MISEDREN-363454 format. One record per residue (C-alpha): x, y, z; residue in three letters. Coordinates in steps of 0.25 Angstrom, whole numbers, plus 5000, padded with zeros to 4 digits. Layout:
// residues N
XYZala ...
// end
This chain:
// residues 828
500050005000met 501150105004val 501950064992ala 500750094983val 500550234989ile 502050264987ile 502050214973leu 500750304970glu 501450424977tyr 502650404968gln 501750404956gly 501950264951met 500450244948phe 500350374941gln 500250324927leu 499250214930leu 498350324938glu 498450414926trp 498050304917ala 496850274926thr 496450424926leu 496550424911asp 495550314910asn 494650384919tyr 494550504910phe 494350414898arg 493250334905leu 492550454910arg 491250484903pro 491450594893pro 491050734898glu 490250834890ala 491050914879pro 491651044884glu 490851164879thr 491651274884arg 492951244877ile 493151244862val 494451194856leu 495051264843val 495951154838thr 497151154829ile 497451014823asp 498250954812glu 497250994801asp 497251134806asp 498751144806leu 498751094791arg 497751194787glu 498351314795leu 499851284790gly 500451204801gly 500951244815trp 501051344821pro 499851414816ile 499951564814ser 499551674823asp 498551714812arg 497851584813ile 497751594828leu 497351734828ala 496251704818gln 495751584826thr 495751664839ile 494951784832ala 493951684827asn 493751624841leu 493651754848ala 492551794839ala 491651684845thr 491751744859asn 492451634866pro 492751644881ala 494151614879ile 495151574868ile 496351484873gly 497551474863leu 498151344867asn 499351374857ile 500751424860tyr 500951554853arg 502151614860asp 502751654846leu 502051724834pro 501751634822val 501551724810ser 500751764803pro 499651834812gly 500451854825ser 499851994826glu 498451944824glu 498651844835leu 499251944845asp 498052034843gln 497151924847arg 497951894859met 497952044863glu 496452064861thr 495751934865leu 495451934880pro 495151784881asn 496351724873leu 497251634881ile 498551574876gly 499551474881val 500951454885his 501851344890lys 502351364904leu 503051234908ile 504351174902gly 504751244889ala 503851364890pro 503051434878val 502751574880ala 501251624879pro 500751724868pro 501351854873pro 500051934872ile 499251834880leu 500351824890ala 500251974893glu 498751964894arg 498851844904gly 498051754894leu 498951634894ile 499051494900gly 500051384900phe 499751264892ala 500651164899asp 500051024901leu 500450934913val 500750794908arg 500850664917asp 501950564915gln 501150484905asp 501050614896gly 499550634899lys 498950764904ile 498050744917arg 498350874924arg 497951014921ser 499051124925leu 498251254928leu 499451344932ser 500951334934his 501951434938pro 502851494927asp 504351514928ala 504151644936glu 503251564946asp 502051634941gln 500751554940ile 500251524926gln 498951474922leu 498751364912ser 498051384899phe 496851304904ala 496751374917ala 496951514911gln 495751484900val 494851424911ser 495051534921leu 494851644910phe 493551574905tyr 492951554919leu 493251694923gln 492751764911gln 491551674908glu 491151624923his 491851724932gln 492551614940leu 493851644947glu 494951544952leu 495051554967thr 496051484977val 495351414988val 496551344994asp 497951414992pro 498751314999gln 498251194990arg 498051284978ser 496551244977ile 495751334968met 494251354964glu 493651394951leu 492151394951gly 491751254954gln 493151204952ala 494151174963arg 495651154959phe 496651074967ile 498051064961pro 498850934960leu 499950914970arg 500650804963gly 500250684972gly 498850664969glu 498050544964ser 498850474952gly 499950574953tyr 501150544962gly 502350634961gln 501850724950thr 502250864946asn 501050954951ala 501751084947gly 500751204945gly 499251194947tyr 498851054941gln 497450984942ile 497050854936leu 496450864923ala 494950824922asn 494950804907tyr 493650824899arg 494050744887gly 494750754874gly 494550854862gln 493150794860glu 492750864873gln 492951004867phe 492351084855val 493451094845ser 493651184833ile 494751184823ser 495551304821ile 495251304806gln 493751304810asp 493951424819val 494751504808leu 493651464797ala 492551504807his 491951364806arg 491351364820phe 490251414828ser 490551544836pro 489551504846glu 490351384850ala 491451464855leu 490651574862asn 491151594876thr 491951464875lys 493451434878ile 494151414865val 495451344865leu 496451344853ile 497551244852gly 498151124844thr 497650984844val 498650944833ala 499650834839gln 500750884830ser 500851014837leu 500950964852gln 501350854860gln 500350754862ser 499450784874val 498850664882tyr 497650664892thr 496950554899pro 496050534887tyr 497350504879ser 497750364876ala 499150314875ala 499350344860asn 499650484854ser 498350484846lys 497550514858ser 498350634862ala 497550764865ser 498050904863ser 498351014873ser 497151094868leu 496150984873val 496950964886val 496851114889gln 495351114885gly 495151004895asn 495851084906phe 495051204903ile 493751124903ser 494151064916glu 494351194923ile 493051264918ile 492151144920arg 492651124934ala 492451274937ala 491051294931leu 490451154932glu 491151084943gly 491750974934arg 492650904943pro 494150924943leu 494950794944leu 495350784959arg 496250684966trp 496450624980ile 497450664990ser 498650584995gly 498050525008trp 496750495000gln 497450424990glu 498150335000val 496850305007leu 496250274993trp 497350174991thr 497350115005leu 495850075003ile 496149994991trp 497449934997ala 496549885008ile 495549834998ser 496649744992gly 496949685006val 495549655009ile 495249594995val 496449494997ser 496149455011his 494649435007arg 494949344994leu 496149264999leu 495549245013gly 494349175007glu 494549025011arg 493848984998gln 494749064989leu 496049024997ser 495848884992arg 495948924977gln 497148924969ser 498149044970arg 497849084956thr 496349094959leu 496649174972arg 497449274964trp 496449284953leu 495349314963trp 496149414971leu 496649484958gly 495249494953gly 494649544966thr 495749654967leu 495549694953val 494049714956leu 494349784968thr 495449874961gly 494349914951ser 493649994962leu 494650104964pro 494650124949val 493150134949leu 493050224961leu 494250314955ser 493450324942tyr 492150364948leu 492850474956leu 493550514944phe 492250544937leu 491950644948val 493350714948gly 494250624957trp 495450544953trp 495850434962leu 497050344960pro 496750204956val 498050134953ile 498650154967thr 497350094974pro 497349974964ile 498849944966val 498649954982ala 497449864980leu 498149754972phe 499449774980gly 498849754994thr 497849644988gly 499049564982leu 499949584994ile 498849535003thr 498549414994ala 499949374993thr 500149375008gly 498949285010leu 499349194999ile 500749185004arg 500249145018glu 499449035012arg 500648995004gln 501548975016tyr 500448885022glu 500348805010ser 501848785010asp 501748725024arg 500848625018arg 501648585006leu 502448475013leu 501148395014gln 501148374999phe 502548344997leu 502448205000glu 501548184988ala 502548234978leu 503248134969pro 504648194971val 505548194984gly 505448314992ile 506448355003cys 506348485011val 507548525018leu 507648625030asn 508548755028his 509748675034asp 509648565024gly 508948455033thr 507748375028val 506448435032his 505548355024tyr 505648245013ala 504348185007asn 504148035004ala 504648034990met 506048094995ala 506147985005asp 505747884994gln 506847934985ile 508047964995leu 507547895007gly 507747955021gln 508848045017ile 509048195013gly 509248254999val 510648294993pro 510948434999gly 510248415012ser 510948425025arg 510148335035asp 510948245045pro 509848135045val 509348135031arg 510748135024gln 510748175009ala 511348064999pro 512548094991ala 512248164978ala 512948154964tyr 512848234951ile 511848154942ala 512548044935gly 513948064941thr 514748034954asp 514948184957gln 514348224970pro 513248324968phe 513648464974pro 512948484987leu 512648634984glu 511948594971gln 510948504977thr 509548554977pro 509348544992ala 510648624995trp 510248734984arg 508848734990ala 509348765004leu 510148874998gln 508848934993gly 509048894978lys 508148804969his 508648684962ser 507948614950gln 508148474945ala 509548434950asn 509848294946ala 510848214956leu 511148074960asp 511048034975val 511647904982glu 510647814988leu 510947674992gly 512147664983gly 511347704971lys 511247834963arg 509847904963leu 509648014953pro 508748124958leu 508248264953glu 508148364964met 507548504965trp 507748604977gly 506948724981ala 507148814994pro 505948865002ile 506149005008phe 505549075020ser 504949205020arg 506249265023gln 506949195011gly 507649095019his 507748945014val 506848865024thr 506748735016phe 507348665004ala 506448574996val 507148464987val 506348384977ala 506948264970phe 506548144962gln 507248014957asp 507548034942ile 508147904938thr 507147874927ser 507248024922arg 508848014921arg 508647894912gln 507647974903ala 508648084903asp 509748004897ala 508847964886glu 508448104884gln 509948154883gln 510248054872arg 509048114864ala 509548254867thr 510948224862arg 510348174849glu 509448304847leu 510648394851phe 511348384838gln 510048404830leu 509748534839asn 511148584835gln 510948574820asp 509548644822leu 510248754830asp 511248774819lys 510148784808ala 509248884817leu 510448974819asn 510748984805met 509349014802glu 509349124813val 510649184807gln 510049184793leu 508749254798met 509649364805asp 510449384793ala 509149404784ala 508649504794ala 509849594792arg 509449604777phe 507849604779val 507449664793pro 506449584801his 505649704802glu 505449714787phe 505049564787leu 504049594798ser 503349704791phe 503149614779leu 502549504788gly 503749404788tyr 504549334799glu 505649284790ser 506349324778leu 506049194771val 504549224770asp 504749354763val 504249364749lys 504449464738val 503349574736gly 502849574751gln 502649714756ala 501849784767val 501549934769glu 501949994782lys 502050134788glu 503550154792met 504650254795ser 505750254784ile 507150304788leu 508250334778phe 509650374782ser 510850404774asp 512250444776ile 512550584771arg 513750604761asp 513950454761phe 514550454747thr 515650554752thr 515950464764leu 516050344756ser 516950394745glu 518050404755gly 517850254759met 518150124753ser 516950024749leu 517349944762ala 517350064770asp 516050114765asn 515449984769phe 516049984783lys 515550134785phe 514150104780ile 514049984789asn 514550054801ala 513550164799tyr 512350074796leu 512649984808ser 512550104817arg 511250154811met 510450014810glu 510349994826pro 509650134827ala 508650094817ile 508349954823ala 508250004837lys 507150104833asn 506249994827lys 506750014813gly 507449924802phe 508349954791ile 507649924777asp 508949944769lys 510350014768tyr 510550094756ile 512050114756gly 512250214768asp 510750234769ala 509750174778ile 508250144776met 507550104789ala 506050074792leu 505350094805phe 503950024806gly 503650064821gly 503550214820gly 504150344815ala 504850364829asp 505650244827asp 506250294814ala 506550434820val 507150374832arg 508050284823ala 508450404815ala 508850474828ile 509650354833ala 510350344819met 510850484820leu 511350464834asp 512050344830cys 512650424819leu 513150524829thr 513850414837glu 514450354824tyr 515050484820asn 515750494833glu 516550374829thr 516850434815arg 517850544821gln 519050494814arg 519650564802pro 518950534789gly 517650484795arg 516750594794leu 515450594803pro 514150544796leu 512850604794ser 511550544790ile 510150584785gly 508950514790ile 507550524784gly 506250464790ile 504850454784asn 503650374789thr 502550314779gly 502050194773ser 502950104765leu 502949964759met 503949854764leu 504149734756gly 504949644747thr 505449664733val 506249584723gly 506049444716gly 506149304720glu 507649294721ser 507849424728his 506949514736leu 507149634745asp 506449714755thr 506049864753thr 505049974756val 504350064746ile 503650194750ser 503650344747asp 503850344762ala 505250284760val 505650374749asn 505250494758leu 506050444769ala 507250434759ser 507050574754arg 506950634768ile 508250574771glu 508750644759gly 508250774765leu 509150764777thr 510350794768lys 509650924763ile 509150974777tyr 510450924784gly 509650844795thr 509950704798pro 508550664801leu 507250694794leu 505850634795ile 504650654787ser 503250714791his 502750564791gly 503750524801thr 503550644810phe 502050614811leu 502250474815gln 503150504827leu 502450474840glu 502950604846asp 503750704838thr 504150774851asn 505150654854asn 506050704843tyr 506650834839met 505950864825ile 505850984817arg 505151004803leu 506151024792ile 505351044779asp 504251004771arg 504750944758val 504150894745ser 504250754741val 504350704727lys 503050634723gly 502250694735lys 501350814735ser 501450844750glu 502650894756lys 503350814767val 503750874781ser 505150834785val 505650844799phe 507050834806glu 507250754818val 508550814825phe 508650724838asp 509950674833ala 510550814831asp 511750864839pro 511250924852pro 511451064849glu 510851054835ile 509650974841lys 509351074852asp 509451194842ala 508451124832lys 507551094843leu 507551234849ala 507351294835glu 506351194830arg 505151284831thr 505851394824his 506351304813phe 504951244810glu 504251374810gln 505351424800ala 505051294791val 503551334792phe 503751474788leu 504651424776tyr 503551334771his 502451444772val 503451524764gln 503751624775asp 505251624770tyr 505651744778ala 505151684791gly 505651554788ala 507051614785lys 507051684798lys 506651554806gly 507751474799phe 508851574801lys 508451574816his 508551424817cys 509851414809leu 510451514819asn 510051414830lys 510351284823ile 511651294816lys 511851234802asn 510351184802asp 510251144788arg 508651154787pro 508751294791cys 509851324781glu 508951254770ile 507751334773tyr 508551464773leu 509051434759glu 507651404754arg 507251544760cys 508351604753ala 507951544740gln 506551604742val 507151734744glu 507951734732asn 506951674722ala 505451684720gln 504751574727trp 503751494720asp 503151354721ser 504151294711glu 505351354719asn 505051304733asp 506351304741pro 505851184749lys 506551054748asp 505850924742ser 506150784742ile 
// end
């Protein structure tokens, strides 16, 4: 019981308690939709129509103007806008200066993001930071937090809610208990988390946090797309006196946000806009309608709650195992009956906790269940162990019926007991290894020899030392004759772990020894056959291993084969995979200074270092093309990107060994694309080969070629970028949108710079936003703005070839009349 409480206090059951709370939210009957809040969303379709991210200040200004015309109670701009995004910055500033009910956001905790300067001066801002639990989900609402100057700042949800309740319902926030920071707002009573409440052990409770009583997902709110707002495709009455929140729901613009309504996969992720809507709805509904805020129980109440169920486990075990009729059943049946009863009893705290959750209380359930099962099982184990000792005392009554000799020795080696079969085999004497002055042990020999059997190896002696012995064959001298015996020995320990008895079992194996001699003769005859078979099997294994080095097992698996023997020409299968191409730059120049033999040694030394990086990341090499490598990854785009980063790291280590004169450091280019391709076999009856065919393969090869142009070691396509589980796991920046021969749409190309030297990597990461904004300006033909941005980046990132290329293109535009046939952008 004490151990369970300590583990709970240390937070060992947090994840399970949180999972239970998440299930409560999902099982709770759905509430009526929220009518006071309207969400103006920006999704992936909106981004495509509006020209990508970030959307301009003009679009935001027009959106706010259209919304303000409907007389909303408040407009919440849940978009960071610390820097102007031309065009239209003056229009947006004018809206921020004139609208009395426009509230913006900033980031306060961690790496801060400044608020819009105009709204900050007017005090119409709130921070949008979210508190994530260890499993990444948001179950707590942060209402306020001190800034770097120790000034209390309100969250976006708190600022919007207080503004709305004060303007529309004349409600003010009052402090009723300053020591405990308890506040009241209308019908709501706010009590902050302290870090040791139900389900939370040692948790950071900084700022003013409360448990979030979610209303649901985006379906609980009225949603209008920003395109509909811009085109006036909405009813003004629907926004009159409402809280209107503007924000993105596009997963490509934000880290995935998970709530209790989210499952384990990324497709169920929510958005920060929906989470903020839930927080605001929780505060307003609690203040106006008395909707319960999610509460918890104190530490001593939680101990009492756990103690009740721990005592229940003791009672259940005593009641069940104390029944005379049940005690006569088998051990398995008793344990099944006890386990089933404990499970039924353990469902009661779950049911009670769920019912209390429906009225606004969260009680822990994992700790009571663990206490219930722990005390129940400990009690049951004690009762069964007591009966087991009683059963052991009766065991001697049954030993006489056994068909083998049984001799029980005391801890000093004297004979305590010998059954009738033991006396029949050996007579009234002891067993080899015993030390009884009355029942003296006979002489013992190694089976089939005249050599004395070592005393310390006899089963009786080993059992007295606390060791088990199995099937020891020896001969004993009885009346001038040799009697072959097979013996076993086992110690019996006291509760303190001391040897109290040694049990020795033995039987006459004269007939068995004769049978063993016949068996040995047959075994020798089979031995030679087994040797020949082993040689054949070893040769087959070697052939299979050799074949696998030419045709990977993964390729055969995709085709549905287990062996190379089964492969037929023309077999093919379609599969979505990631294709990796790598090539050594300036290999021709390197090879000219080497002989043919040195060329082979160099290539093999290089390829032998690259192959493990691909294999460790669940990929396989389809073919070597001179110094080039083509590899396939069927598990996901992340495997291919991790493999490429590992290859570049291996190349860095390899170059450290090439410091001698005449051995220049190597550089490689890697291109990755993800898409559908055909894997199959081609050829004729006498010779076939494996191959892959797809536009995706050609695109991967061309992307690898772009690494030479842009001077970057690793480029990936837009298809690979979209297939990454979480792009925040890598350091990525958009390089360009290029034309592909044979395709009407352009392809976005991204650089992954995780393997760059630390100083270059840090510089690229710091300037990534400026670089991508400059790329955006270039592609919308704002060449002057793009040139300015690239010069800024090149000043920070020394010798950055993409910046130099874009500056060269901008210079071409300045020196020549631009038209659609003289586009300075690259193509592949």
